[in-house]
C-alpha positions, 0 to 999 in steps of 0.5 A, spaced: 216 689 577 216 695 583 210 699 582 213 705 579 215 700 573 207 696 572 205 703 572 209 706 567 208 699 563 201 699 564 201 706 561 205 704 555 200 698 554 193 703 555 197 708 549 199 703 544 194 696 545 200 692 547 198 687 553 203 683 555 209 683 559 215 686 558 220 681 554 226 684 558 227 690 564 234 692 565 239 698 566 245 699 561 252 698 565 254 696 571 253 702 575 248 708 577 252 713 573 254 709 567 246 706 567 244 714 567 249 716 562 247 710 557 239 712 558 241 719 556 243 717 550 238 713 549 233 718 550 235 723 545 235 717 540 243 717 540 244 710 543 240 704 539 244 698 540 248 695 546 252 689 546 253 684 552 256 677 554 253 671 551 254 668 558 250 672 561 244 669 558 245 662 561 246 655 559 239 655 555 240 662 551 232 663 552 232 669 554 236 672 548 233 678 545 229 678 539 227 682 533 220 685 536 222 684 543 220 690 547 224 692 554 223 696 559 229 701 560 230 703 568 235 709 570 241 708 575 236 707 581 231 702 577 225 708 576 223 706 568 225 711 564 223 708 556 221 703 552 226 700 546 224 695 541 229 690 539 230 691 531 236 686 530 240 681 534 247 678 532 252 674 536 259 674 534 266 674 537 267 681 541 273 681 536 268 681 529 265 688 532 264 693 526 265 701 525 258 701 524 256 698 530 260 702 534 256 709 531 250 705 532 251 704 539 252 712 540 257 712 546 264 716 546 266 718 540 262 712 536 269 710 533 271 703 533 277 704 537 273 707 542 268 702 543 274 697 544 277 700 549 271 702 553 267 695 552 274 691 554 273 694 560 266 693 562 266 686 560 273 685 564 270 688 570 264 683 569 269 677 567 272 679 575 265 680 579 264 673 576 270 670 577 271 668 570 276 671 564 274 675 558 277 674 552 275 678 545 274 672 541 268 671 546 261 672 544 257 677 545 250 679 544 249 685 539 242 688 540 240 694 536 234 697 537 229 703 537 225 707 542 218 706 542 216 710 548 215 715 550 215 716 543 221 720 539 220 727 538 221 726 530 214 722 531 210 727 535 212 732 530 206 734 525 
């Protein structure tokens, strides 16, 4: 972790009593602009899910998120921006993505058609960078989460 990331995590720990390292540290997307765009959706509590290709978790899959895991989310410049907690993790082919998941992910117009087009494009870009291929039959990790830091405005209301 960078000093700024460590300080942010420590502030969270001090305020909540949490006492271990984050389970993950990441920025959404594959560019600074996309990371900032998706982060903005998390910060207004519209984006409460994300999807990633299963192969990105390596052969042992030990790094797969699991309910209760805490992740430090970064902006497009790797500055700490918020902390999310996994609430549900499913693995299935991209082709089996549901309307409900697309809505929960909160991107675009929140439709399954928009989700499929955007994510197929994203997974294909990543596959090209990796020198592999992508198929909608490939398994992905469908990760639902809640933002827990900073506290959502609804948690601060009297």
